C-alpha positions in Angstrom: 37.1 -13.9 9.0 35.7 -14.9 12.3 32.6 -17.0 12.8 30.4 -14.3 14.3 26.8 -13.3 13.9 26.2 -9.9 12.2 27.0 -7.1 14.6 24.1 -4.5 15.0 25.1 -1.3 13.1 23.3 2.0 12.8 20.5 2.3 10.3 20.3 5.9 9.1 18.4 8.1 6.8 20.3 10.2 4.2 21.2 13.6 5.5 19.9 16.7 3.6 23.3 17.1 2.1 23.6 13.5 1.0 22.3 12.8 -2.5 20.1 9.7 -2.9 21.8 7.1 -5.1 21.1 7.2 -8.8 20.7 3.9 -10.5 24.1 2.9 -11.9 24.3 2.8 -15.7 27.4 1.5 -17.4 28.5 0.0 -20.8 32.2 -0.5 -19.9 33.6 -4.0 -19.4 33.9 -4.7 -15.7 36.9 -6.5 -14.3 34.5 -9.3 -13.1 31.2 -10.3 -14.5 29.8 -10.4 -11.0 29.8 -6.6 -10.9 26.2 -6.8 -12.1 26.7 -5.0 -15.5 26.9 -7.1 -18.6 29.1 -5.5 -21.4 27.7 -7.8 -24.0 24.3 -6.1 -23.9 23.5 -3.7 -26.6 21.8 -1.3 -24.1 22.9 -0.4 -20.6 22.0 -2.9 -17.8 20.9 -1.7 -14.4 23.1 -2.3 -11.4 21.2 -3.5 -8.4 22.8 -1.5 -5.6 25.0 1.3 -4.6 27.6 1.1 -1.9 30.3 3.3 -0.4 33.1 2.9 2.1 32.6 4.7 5.5 34.9 5.1 8.4 36.1 2.7 9.7 37.5 1.1 6.7 35.9 -2.2 7.4 32.4 -0.7 7.2 30.3 -0.3 4.0 27.1 1.6 3.4 24.4 0.4 0.9 21.4 2.2 -0.2 17.9 0.7 -0.5 14.5 2.0 -1.6 12.0 1.7 1.1 8.4 3.0 0.4 9.4 6.3 -1.3 12.7 6.9 0.4 16.3 5.8 -0.1 17.7 4.4 3.2 21.3 4.1 3.9 22.3 0.8 5.7 25.8 0.6 7.3 27.4 -2.8 8.0 30.9 -4.0 9.0 32.6 -6.8 7.0 32.1 -9.5 9.6 30.1 -12.3 8.1 28.5 -15.4 9.7 30.6 -18.5 8.8 30.7 -22.2 9.7 33.8 -24.4 9.5 35.4 -21.5 7.4 32.6 -21.3 4.9 30.0 -18.6 4.6 26.5 -19.6 5.8 24.6 -17.6 3.3 25.4 -16.0 -0.1 28.9 -16.7 -1.4 30.8 -16.5 -4.6 32.7 -19.2 -6.5 35.7 -16.9 -6.3 37.0 -17.4 -2.9 38.1 -13.8 -2.2 34.9 -12.1 -3.5 32.5 -11.0 -0.8 30.4 -8.3 -2.3 27.2 -10.4 -2.5 27.5 -11.5 1.1 28.0 -7.9 2.3 24.9 -6.7 0.2 22.9 -9.6 1.6 24.0 -8.6 5.1 22.8 -5.1 4.6 19.6 -6.2 3.1 19.0 -8.6 6.0 19.6 -5.9 8.5 17.1 -3.6 6.7 14.4 -6.3 6.6 15.1 -7.4 10.1 17.2 -10.6 10.0 18.5 -13.3 7.7 15.5 -15.3 8.7 13.2 -12.6 7.2 14.9 -13.2 3.8 13.9 -16.9 3.8 11.3 -17.6 1.1 11.8 -14.2 -0.4 10.2 -12.9 -3.5 12.5 -11.7 -6.2 10.1 -8.8 -7.3 10.3 -7.4 -3.7 14.1 -7.4 -3.8 14.1 -5.7 -7.3 11.8 -3.0 -6.0 14.0 -2.4 -2.9 17.2 -2.3 -5.0 16.0 0.0 -7.7 12.9 1.8 -6.6 11.2 0.5 -9.7 7.9 -1.2 -10.2 8.0 -5.0 -10.0 5.2 -7.2 -11.4 4.7 -10.9 -12.3 3.9 -12.3 -15.7 2.5 -15.8 -16.0 4.4 -17.6 -18.8 1.3 -19.3 -19.8 -0.5 -16.1 -20.5 1.1 -15.7 -24.0 2.3 -17.8 -26.9 6.0 -18.5 -27.1 6.5 -15.9 -29.9 4.6 -13.2 -28.2 6.4 -13.9 -24.9 9.8 -13.7 -26.6 8.8 -10.3 -28.1 7.5 -9.1 -24.8 10.8 -10.0 -22.9 12.9 -8.6 -25.8 10.9 -5.3 -25.5 11.3 -5.2 -21.7 15.1 -5.8 -21.9 15.5 -3.0 -24.5 13.8 -0.7 -22.0 16.3 -1.6 -19.3 13.9 -3.6 -17.2 15.2 -6.3 -14.9 13.9 -9.7 -15.6 13.9 -13.0 -13.7 12.0 -16.3 -13.9 11.3 -19.4 -11.8 9.7 -22.7 -11.8 7.0 -23.0 -9.2 7.6 -25.6 -6.5 4.3 -27.5 -5.6 5.4 -27.9 -1.9 8.2 -26.8 0.4 10.1 -30.1 -0.1 10.4 -29.4 -3.8 12.2 -26.1 -3.3 15.8 -26.6 -4.5 15.3 -29.9 -6.3 16.8 -30.2 -9.8 14.6 -31.3 -12.8 15.6 -33.7 -15.5 16.5 -30.7 -17.6 19.0 -29.4 -14.9 16.7 -26.6 -13.6 16.1 -25.9 -10.0 12.6 -25.5 -8.8 11.6 -22.5 -6.6 14.8 -20.8 -7.6 15.1 -17.4 -9.4 17.0 -17.2 -12.7 18.1 -14.0 -14.3 17.0 -13.3 -17.9 19.9 -11.4 -19.3 19.3 -11.3 -23.2 17.2 -12.5 -26.0 18.5 -13.1 -29.6 17.8 -15.1 -32.8 20.1 -17.6 -34.6 19.8 -19.2 -37.9 19.9 -22.9 -38.4 18.9 -25.5 -40.9 15.3 -25.5 -39.6 15.0 -21.6 -40.0 15.3 -19.1 -37.2 15.4 -20.0 -33.5 14.1 -17.5 -30.8 16.5 -17.8 -27.9 16.7 -16.5 -24.4 19.9 -16.2 -22.3 19.5 -17.2 -18.6 21.8 -17.2 -15.6 21.7 -19.3 -12.4 23.1 -16.9 -9.7 24.8 -19.9 -8.1 27.3 -19.9 -11.0 26.8 -23.6 -11.6 23.9 -26.2 -12.2 23.0 -25.4 -15.7 20.3 -26.4 -18.1 21.0 -29.4 -20.1 18.2 -29.4 -22.8 18.1 -28.1 -26.4 20.4 -25.1 -27.0 22.3 -25.6 -23.7 26.1 -25.4 -23.6 26.5 -29.0 -24.5 23.7 -29.3 -27.0 24.4 -30.4 -30.6 22.0 -27.7 -31.8 25.0 -25.3 -31.9 26.8 -27.5 -34.4 24.5 -26.3 -37.1 25.0 -22.6 -36.2 27.5 -20.6 -38.2 30.7 -19.7 -36.3 30.0 -16.0 -37.0 26.6 -16.3 -35.3 28.3 -17.9 -32.2 30.8 -15.1 -32.1 28.1 -12.4 -32.4 26.2 -13.7 -29.3 29.5 -14.4 -27.5 28.6 -18.1 -26.9 30.7 -19.4 -24.0 30.5 -23.2 -23.2 31.6 -23.2 -19.7 30.1 -24.1 -16.2 29.4 -20.6 -15.2 25.7 -20.8 -14.5 24.8 -19.1 -17.9 23.0 -20.8 -20.7 20.8 -20.4 -23.7 17.4 -22.0 -24.4 14.7 -21.6 -27.0 11.5 -19.9 -26.2 9.3 -23.0 -26.7 11.2 -24.8 -24.0 11.2 -21.7 -21.8 7.4 -21.4 -22.0 7.1 -25.2 -21.3 9.4 -25.4 -18.3 9.0 -22.1 -16.5 5.9 -20.8 -14.8 6.4 -17.2 -14.0 8.5 -14.2 -15.1 9.2 -11.3 -12.7 9.9 -7.9 -14.3 11.0 -4.6 -12.7 10.8 -1.3 -14.6 12.2 1.8 -13.2 10.0 3.7 -15.7 6.3 2.7 -16.0 6.5 3.1 -19.7 7.1 -0.6 -20.6 4.0 -1.6 -18.5 0.9 -1.9 -20.6 -2.8 -2.1 -19.3 -2.7 -5.8 -19.2 0.6 -7.4 -18.2 2.7 -7.3 -21.2 5.6 -4.7 -21.8 5.1 -2.4 -24.6 6.6 -2.7 -28.1 10.2 -1.5 -28.5 9.2 1.2 -31.0 6.8 2.9 -28.6 8.1 6.5 -27.5 9.2 7.0 -24.0 7.4 9.7 -21.9 8.1 11.6 -18.8 6.1 10.5 -15.8 4.9 12.4 -12.7 5.0 10.6 -9.3 2.8 11.3 -6.4 2.9 9.2 -3.2 1.3 8.9 0.2 2.0 6.9 3.4 -1.0 5.6 5.4 -2.3 3.1 7.7 -5.2 0.9 8.4 -6.3 1.3 11.9 -8.6 -1.2 13.8 -12.1 0.4 14.4 -11.1 3.5 12.4 -9.7 3.1 8.9 -9.4 -0.6 8.5 -12.8 -1.0 6.8 -12.2 -4.2 4.8 -13.4 -5.2 1.3 -16.5 -4.2 -0.5 -18.2 -7.2 1.1 -18.3 -5.3 4.3 -20.7 -2.5 3.0 -21.1 -0.7 6.3 -17.4 -0.2 6.9 -15.8 -0.2 3.3 -16.1 3.5 3.0 -14.1 4.0 6.2 -10.9 2.9 4.5 -8.3 5.7 3.6 -9.6 7.9 0.7 -7.2 9.5 -1.7 -8.4 12.2 -4.1 -6.7 12.0 -7.5 -7.1 15.0 -9.8 -6.2 14.4 -13.4 -6.2 17.9 -15.0 -5.2 17.2 -18.6 -5.0 14.4 -21.1 -1.8 12.6 -22.2 0.3 14.7 -24.6 0.5 12.8 -27.9 1.6 13.7 -31.3 -1.1 14.9 -33.6 -1.9 13.2 -36.9 -1.3 15.6 -39.8 -2.8 13.4 -42.6 -6.3 14.8 -43.1 -7.1 12.6 -46.0 -6.5 9.3 -44.3 -10.0 9.0 -43.0 -11.4 8.9 -46.5 -9.3 5.9 -47.4 -10.4 3.9 -44.3 -12.9 1.0 -44.2 -15.7 1.3 -41.6 -14.0 -1.2 -39.4 -10.7 0.8 -39.6 -12.5 4.1 -38.8 -14.0 2.4 -35.7 -10.6 1.3 -34.5 -9.2 4.7 -35.2 -12.1 6.4 -33.3 -11.3 4.1 -30.2 -7.5 5.0 -30.4 -8.4 8.7 -30.7 -10.6 8.3 -27.6 -7.8 6.6 -25.8 -5.4 9.3 -26.8 -7.7 11.9 -25.0 -7.4 10.0 -21.7 -4.9 10.1 -18.9 -2.5 7.1 -18.3 -2.2 6.3 -14.7 -0.3 3.5 -12.9 -1.3 3.0 -9.2 0.7 0.7 -6.9 -0.3 -0.1 -3.3 2.4 -1.6 -1.1 1.9 -3.0 2.5 4.9 -2.1 4.8 7.1 -4.2 7.1 5.4 -7.5 6.7 8.7 -9.5 7.0 9.8 -8.4 10.4 10.6 -10.9 13.3 11.4 -13.8 10.9 7.8 -13.9 9.8 6.1 -13.5 6.4 2.6 -12.3 7.1 1.2 -10.5 3.9 -2.3 -9.4 4.1 -4.8 -9.7 1.2 -4.9 -6.2 -0.2 -6.4 -4.3 -3.2 -7.5 -0.8 -4.3 -10.5 0.6 -6.1 -10.8 3.8 -8.2 -14.1 5.7 -8.4 -15.1 8.7 -10.5 -16.3 11.6 -8.3 -19.1 13.7 -9.7 -18.6 17.5 -9.5 -21.1 18.1 -6.6 -19.1 15.8 -4.4 -15.5 17.0 -5.3 -13.4 17.8 -2.2 -15.7 16.0 0.1 -15.1 12.7 2.1 -17.4 10.2 0.5 -19.7 8.2 2.7 -21.3 4.8 2.7 -24.2 5.8 0.3 -21.7 6.8 -2.4 -19.8 3.6 -2.5 -23.0 1.6 -2.2 -24.3 3.2 -5.4 -21.2 3.5 -7.5 -19.1 1.0 -9.4 -15.3 1.4 -9.7 -13.8 2.6 -12.9 -10.5 0.8 -12.0 -9.1 -1.7 -9.5 -6.1 -3.7 -8.8 -7.9 -7.0 -9.3 -8.6 -9.7 -6.7 -7.3 -9.2 -3.1 -3.9 -10.9 -3.0 -1.4 -11.7 -0.2 1.3 -9.8 -2.0 3.6 -7.0 -0.7 2.5 -4.8 -3.8 -0.5 -4.8 -6.1 -0.7 -2.4 -9.1 -2.7 -1.6 -12.2 -2.2 0.6 -15.2 -5.4 2.4 -16.4 -6.6 5.0 -18.7 -9.0 7.5 -17.3 -10.8 10.6 -18.6 -9.6 13.9 -17.0 -11.5 14.7 -13.9 -11.6 13.9 -10.2 -11.2 10.5 -8.7 -11.0 8.8 -5.3 -8.7 5.8 -4.6 -9.7 3.5 -1.7 -7.0 1.3 -0.4 -8.2 -1.8 1.6 -7.5 -5.0 3.2 -9.9 -8.0 2.6 -11.0 -8.3 6.2 -11.9 -5.2 8.5 -10.1 -4.4 11.7 -6.7 -5.6 10.5 -4.0 -3.0 11.4 -1.2 -2.4 9.0 0.7 0.3 7.3 0.9 1.0 3.5 2.4 3.1 0.8 0.5 4.4 -2.2 2.2 5.8 -5.3 0.6 7.0 -8.5 2.4 7.6 -11.8 0.8 9.6 -14.5 2.0 11.0 -17.9 0.6 14.4 -17.0 0.5 16.3 -13.8 -1.7 14.9 -11.1 -2.6 15.9 -7.5 -2.9 13.2 -4.9 -4.2 14.0 -1.4 -6.2 12.5 1.4 -9.9 13.0 1.7 -11.5 13.4 5.1 -14.3 15.2 6.9 -13.7 18.6 8.4 -15.0 18.7 12.0 -18.2 20.7 12.3 -21.2 20.6 14.6 -24.8 21.3 14.7 -24.6 19.7 18.2 -26.0 22.6 20.3 -29.0 22.9 18.1 -29.7 19.2 17.9 -29.3 18.7 21.6 -31.8 21.4 22.4 -34.4 20.1 20.1 -35.7 17.0 21.9 -38.6 18.0 24.1 -38.9 16.8 27.7 -41.6 14.1 28.0 -44.3 14.9 30.5 -43.6 11.6 32.4 -39.8 12.6 32.6 -40.7 16.0 34.0 -43.0 14.4 36.6 -40.2 12.0 37.5 -37.7 14.8 37.9 -39.9 16.9 40.0 -40.7 13.9 42.2 -37.1 13.0 42.7 -36.1 16.5 43.6 -38.9 16.8 46.1 -37.8 13.5 47.7 -34.0 13.3 47.4 -32.7 16.9 46.8 -30.9 18.7 49.8 -31.4 22.2 51.0 -29.8 23.7 47.9 -32.4 21.8 45.7 -29.8 20.1 43.7 -28.9 16.5 42.8 -25.4 15.2 43.4 -23.7 12.7 41.0 -25.1 9.5 42.8 -28.6 10.8 43.0 -28.4 11.9 39.4 -27.3 8.4 38.5 -30.4 6.7 40.2 -32.6 9.1 38.4 -31.1 8.5 35.0 -30.9 4.7 35.3 -34.6 4.6 36.3 -35.5 6.2 33.0 -33.0 4.4 30.6 -33.5 0.8 29.6 -31.6 -1.9 31.5 -29.0 -2.3 28.7 -28.2 1.3 28.7 -27.4 2.0 32.3 -24.8 4.7 33.1 -22.0 4.3 35.6 -21.2 6.9 38.2 -18.1 8.3 36.2 -20.2 9.0 33.2 -22.9 10.8 35.3 -20.1 13.0 36.8 -18.9 13.8 33.3 -22.5 14.8 32.2 -22.8 17.0 35.3 -19.5 18.9 34.6 -20.6 19.4 31.0 -23.2 21.8 32.3 -22.6 25.3 33.8 -22.4 24.1 37.4 -19.9 26.6 38.8 -17.5 23.8 39.5 -19.9 21.9 41.7 -20.8 18.2 41.0 -24.5 18.8 41.2 -27.5 19.8 38.9 -30.6 22.0 39.3 -34.1 21.0 38.3 -33.8 23.2 35.2 -30.5 21.5 34.2 -31.6 18.0 34.8 -34.7 18.0 32.5 -32.9 18.8 29.2 -30.0 16.5 30.1 -32.5 13.7 30.6 -34.2 14.5 27.3 -30.9 14.4 25.5 -30.0 11.1 26.9 -33.2 9.7 25.6 -32.3 11.1 22.1 -28.8 9.5 22.4 -30.3 6.3 23.4 -32.5 6.2 20.3 -29.4 7.0 18.1 -27.3 4.3 19.7 -30.1 1.8 19.4 -30.2 2.5 15.7 -26.5 1.6 15.2 -26.6 -1.3 17.7 -27.1 -3.8 14.9 -27.1 -7.0 16.9 -28.9 -5.7 19.9 -25.9 -6.4 22.2 -25.9 -3.0 23.8 -22.7 -2.1 22.0 -21.6 -0.3 18.8 -19.1 -1.1 16.1 -16.3 1.4 15.9 -17.1 2.0 12.2 -20.6 3.3 13.3 -19.2 5.8 15.7 -18.8 8.6 13.1 -22.3 7.9 11.7 -23.8 7.9 15.2 -22.0 11.2 15.9 -23.4 12.7 12.7 -26.8 11.6 13.8 -26.2 13.5 17.1 -25.1 16.6 15.1 -21.2 16.1 15.2 -19.1 15.5 12.2 -15.4 14.7 12.9 -12.5 13.8 10.7 -10.7 10.3 10.8 -7.9 11.4 13.1 -10.4 12.7 15.7 -12.6 9.6 15.4 -9.6 7.4 15.9 -8.6 9.3 19.1 -12.2 9.3 20.3 -12.2 5.5 20.1 -9.0 5.1 21.8 -10.2 7.5 24.6 -13.7 6.1 25.1 -13.5 2.6 23.7 -10.5 1.6 25.8 -9.0 -0.5 23.0 -12.1 -2.7 22.7 -13.7 -3.7 19.4 -17.2 -2.5 20.5 -18.4 0.6 22.3 -21.0 0.5 25.1 -23.7 3.0 25.5 -22.0 4.8 28.4 -18.8 5.2 26.2 -20.8 6.9 23.6 -22.6 9.2 26.0 -19.1 10.2 27.5 -17.8 10.7 24.0 -20.6 13.1 23.0 -20.5 14.9 26.3 -16.8 15.5 25.9 -17.2 16.8 22.3 -20.1 19.1 23.3 -18.0 20.8 26.0 -15.0 21.1 23.7 -17.1 22.6 20.9 -18.6 25.1 23.4 -15.3 26.1 24.7 -14.0 26.6 21.1 -17.0 28.7 20.1 -16.7 30.9 23.3 -12.9 31.4 22.9 -12.0 35.1 22.1 -8.3 34.8 21.8 -7.5 35.2 18.0 -4.5 32.9 18.3 -6.6 30.0 19.6 -9.4 30.8 17.2 -6.9 30.7 14.3 -6.2 27.0 15.1 -8.2 24.6 13.0 -10.9 22.8 14.9 -9.3 19.4 14.2 -6.0 20.4 15.8 -7.9 21.9 18.8 -9.8 18.7 19.3 -6.7 16.4 18.9 -4.9 18.5 21.5 -7.5 18.6 24.1 -8.9 15.1 23.7 -5.8 13.7 25.2 -6.0 15.9 28.4 
């Protein structure tokens, strides 16, 4: 092997004829334990990757889950080394390189080896399996309950790891007095019980992926606790006292020494409402998955948290329709209610009510926040609201979210790649709002919803409509404005009795307030918004209503100019347009801001006037169009196409 940096290779998506990799399940004894499958487990263990050879022979392809898709990453077998030793992952077996090759493929997917630094094991488990990863604080349960929870998770095929939290960067990699490494992920591979003179010990089997540096406390390989255990018990659990990175420890010491357990479940079934895996005896159900990719756009859909009431509703809205309750087995014992105490009946009623609900797991992931050697996770969360029948199918506005309380939420805003929550909801219509804590923070995200019964997940947005022509014709011309127009025409107009763009600009700016003056280009746009026959001039009859409409727009703009700065927040643009008689969907609003806001965070009055004038002209053109092919195009698509011209 040569000391070379990884050579860039192609990153491809699976072709239509290529099957996405299924999770590897095996119970056969592998040639090497490092294959990722443990034959000693009583149930199949999930393999964490799928690779294949591709031409040339030295290239390998690995599959990774990335936000709803399986992505194939092709790398060659050249690995970075220094003085003949691998720089990153390596095996104690000198001729074993699979871990380094998988790491190289993963680094290429993420962006670089530097992007893997300070990684989170839950992120990797999701990317390798497509499952749902979540954290479980060890202190949240008693030792016995924790042992039962981990046993249940392992019996369901979940992947488990744990770590000791390092208080600072320097502590990462330091070894404790018990032989455990801080800030380092250990795999939890099994749980078991053994009998000893003191009764029964609840044990966990852990493995250090380094293959060395083992735990040295009670029930470790060198502990005398094993001397009191029957030889048959040792054989049953296949106890091996060797420096291989694997060791046993009792659950009391585990809960005392470790801080967090990371779990990854390919099926949402083991995940309960709180944070504990379900009991082993619970039945396994089929789950329906719906997903959607979205983005937070500054000034458009990045509305921030509920603390920002004026913009929170602008966040992406997803309509969730739960049509039927979970399918559960019915109780055939009709006489059981007569034998219950009042307390037992109350508990039974609660259970029946819960059985009539829909079990839903919602997960929100922010995308590509490890690129360019940086870890920059935003504080994210989601909220779930029940939608009343009269508002179903509509994009909900500020008044709805100001007066309603969420029926479910992911919890506090956290700087994690993924946040999730499992809830039980009554059948009906709901809206899910995904948000960052602060507004105007651009990012992309992926939302997926698991439910035990069928669900329908779709985006909610306004359909473009207009009462613009009616609204713009309503403001009457003030007597003083009519006198000013007549005087200006008498003094300035040429032989054709018309005002050109410069003359019109002087007239307009003499009427509008100082902070709302219009530049020449905006005045030209207002003129061409009228029927001028292609001439940049206005008649007396055309000037008066335009001046009246400008006064109306000025009052609308003033209403949404919260700080009296002469500018408008991008989140207020859609509300201001509604006040002017125009309602547009999020994509159109976003394009309008890019077109007339010039990438700024605040819109001046002349930009608002230009925006309204442009929309007015486009709506008039669409209304007057007689071609059936053009009339068949949705108004949103029409606007998106012509606003870029």
